[in-house]
N, C-alpha and C positions, 0 to 999 in steps of 0.2 A: 642607857648609859653604855658606852663602849668599854668592855672589860678586857679586850685583847686586840692588839694590832701587830700583825706579823712583822711589820717593819721595825718595831722598837722593842716589843715584849718577847720574853723567852718562854715563860710558863704561863698556863691559863689557870686563874683562880677557880676553886670548885664551885659548882652550882647544881641545883636539881635539873634544870632545863637550860640548854644553850640555844641561842638563835644565831646560826652561823651564816656567813657569806663566803662562798668558796669559788675557786677557779680550777677548771679542768682543762688540760691541754692534751691534744692528740699529738703524740710524739712522732707520728708517721707523716702527717701533713701540716702540723702546726696550728690547726684550727683550735679555737678556744670556747669555753662554755662557762658562763657565770650563773650561779644559782644561790637561792637562800634555802636553808635547811633547819628544821627544829629537831633537836636530838638531845639525848642524855650523854652521848659520847661524841665530842667534837672530832675525834680521830676515827670514826667509823668508816666503812667502805662504801657509803652511799655515793653514787655517781650520777645523781640527777634523775628526773622523771620526764623530761621533755621528749617529745616524739622523735625529733631529729637526733637527739643525743642517744636515745635508746637504739635507734637504727644504726647509728655509727658504732656503738658498742658491739652490736650484733655483726657488723661488717668486719671491724678490725680486731675485736676481742678486748676484754677489760684491761689486759696487760699493756695495751697500746696507749693508755691514758694515765696521765699524771695529775693527781689532785693536790691542791693547796688550800688549806683553810686560811683565808686572808683576814677575816674579821669575826669576832664573836661578840654578841650583845646579850644583854639581860632582858630585852624586850623585843618583840617582833617588829614593831613599827620602825625602829631605827635600822633593823636589818633590811626591811623593804626599801627604806629611803637610800641606804647605801647601794643596794642592788640597782636602784633606779639611777643613781649617778654613774654606775659602771656600765650598765647595758643601755646604751643610747641607740637612737635610730641610725645614726651614722655607723655605729659598730655593726649593726644588723645588716645594713645595705653594703658594707664592705665585703661581705661574702666570706669573712675570715672567722666566722663564729657559728655555733650551733643554736644560738638563741634565735627565736622567731617572733618574740614580743618584747617590748621595752620593759626593763626591770621595774620592780616596785609594786607589781599588780598581782602576781601569782597568775597561774594559767586558768582563766575562766572565759566563758563565751562573751560575757558582758564587757570585760576589760579590753577585748580585741575585736569587738563587733564593728562592722561598717568601716568608716574612715579611720577608726582607731588602729585598725590592722596595718602593720608595716607594708603589706603587699597589696593594699587596697588600690584598685584601679590598674594594677600591673598584671601583665600576662604571666601565667605560670610557666615553669620551665618545660612542662610537657605539652604545651599548646602546639597543635599541628603535628604532633608525633603519634606514631602508632606502635603498639606492641609487636614485636616480632613473633613469628610462629613458635620459636623456641620459648620465648617468655610466656606466651599464652599457654603452652604445654605445661610449664612449670607452675603457673597459677592454677591450672586445672588439677594437676596432681596434688598440690598443697591443700586444695579445697575438698579433695575426695575424702569421704568419711566424716566430714565435719557436720555436726547436727546441732541445731539450736535447742537449748534447754527448755523444758516445759515452762519454767519460770519466765524466761525471756519471751516465749510465745504468748504467754498470758499477758505480759506487759504490752506487747505489740498489739494484741487483740483488744485490750482495754483502751489503749490510745486510740485505735481506729474505729472503735464501737460508736456507731451513730454518726460517723463522718460522712458527708455527702459531697460529691464532686460538683463543682459549679459547671454551668453549661459551657463556659469557655474552656475549662479543663477537659471536659468530655470531647469537645470539638478537636482540641489539640491532640488528644490521645488517639482519637479516630484517624486523624490525618497521618500521625506518626506511625501507625500500624497498618495503614491501608496501602494497596497498590505496591509499588516498589519499596515502600518502607517496611513491608512485612518480610520477616525472615524467610518464609516459604514461597515468596513471589517468584513465579516462573519455575518452581520446583515441584517434585512429586515424590512422596515416600515410596520406597521399593516394597514389594510384596513382603519381603522378609522383615523389614522395619514395621509394616503394618501389623504383621502377625505378633511381633514382639510387643508393640503397644497394646494390642488386643489382649494378650496374656496377662500383661501387667494390670490392666484395667479390670479384667475379670476377677483377679485376686485381690483388688484393692477395696478395703472396707470403706474408705472414704469415698470412692467412686460409687459404690453401691448405695451409700447413704445419700450422696448427691443426686443419683438417678431417682431414688424414691421421692426425694423432696421436689425435684423437677416434675416428676410424674403427677404428684399431688397438686402442684401448682397449675399444671397445664390441664388438669381434668376438667372436662366440660367446655374448654376453649376450642374455638374453631379457627383454623388458618384462613386467611383471606383468600379469596378466589384466585387472585393473581399468583400467590405463592403456591397454592395447590396445583395450579396449572404448570408452573415451572418444574415442580417436583415430578408431576406426572410425565412431562416431556423428557426430563433427565432420565427417568427410569424406563421409559418406553424402549422395548427391544433388549433390555439388559437382562441376561439370564440370572435366575435365582441360584444362590449357592445351595449346596446339599443341606447345610445346617438350617438355612431358611425354609427350605422345602419341608424339612422335618418339623420345624416349628409350626408351619402352616397346617399341618395335619392335626395339630392339637387344638385348633381354633376354627370357628366358623363365623362369618359375618352375619349379624342379625340387625334388624331395625324395628323401630317403634315410633310411629308418627314422623317427626323430622330428625330423630336421633339414630345414629348407626354406631355399631361397636363390634369388636371381636369378642366372642364368647368362648370360654373353654368348653371342651366337649362334654365334660361331666356336669356342666351347668345348663345345658341346652334345654333340658326338660323344664327346669324352673323358669326360664325366660319364656318358653312357649306358653306356659300356663298363665303368664302375665300379659299375654297379647302380643308378644314379639314374633316377627316372622323372619324367615331366612332371606338373606339378600342385604345389599347395601344401597342406601338412598344416595343417589347422585346429586351433587350440588350443581344445579343448572344456571345459577346466578352468575352474571358476568360484570 
């Protein structure tokens, strides 16, 4: 039952809960916004929760908006029905309002999915546009220092747990990041950048854990001859770094039957006692 109509009534009867339909007007550009609100105080300062409305408030400031409570009901259904009558597709398409979905539904993914969405099949206003360097810089600065909470990380992890990409998705992703689609295509990191990346990874616990897991996974596996040959050709004639030379002094290649591995200096006697010999078995298969 309607208990208040701004066109004829002066006062609002008391109630525990009010279901209001309100109208907000931007006094700068004349744009309007209709909404439904459940409240204990019909005259509160609520200015809507729609994304476009919130962005407008951020842009113009709350003082640039004038709110009118136009209807009050004692039940939610009638409030939604009235909102439905006010917020029509014609109003949305007029471009003179902040509403992006027809009234009467509330904002939910089901109510505006697919063809129900007022902009279904229409090009967005940002199509074929690109952010300017200045805008990109602003976005970058605003994102600095932002970190995802552990709770959110856990939710994302649980949602992705067990998910497997289809062959089609894998092919698309491979094409998207291969060749010219790769951000580093035709580019090379400078020595300074390489050193920075190296230092970050050295001190990263996640990287250390990932390295251990990869090492464990790769243990006992042999690279195909074709890949081994490519690596050998790529490294041929390339001088070792001082750090690499230092590490080489701490290991010796040893082999047993068809297996070869680098053995730490202090473990050599143990391997010798088990039949291992110095040297590395060469894979002659082609």
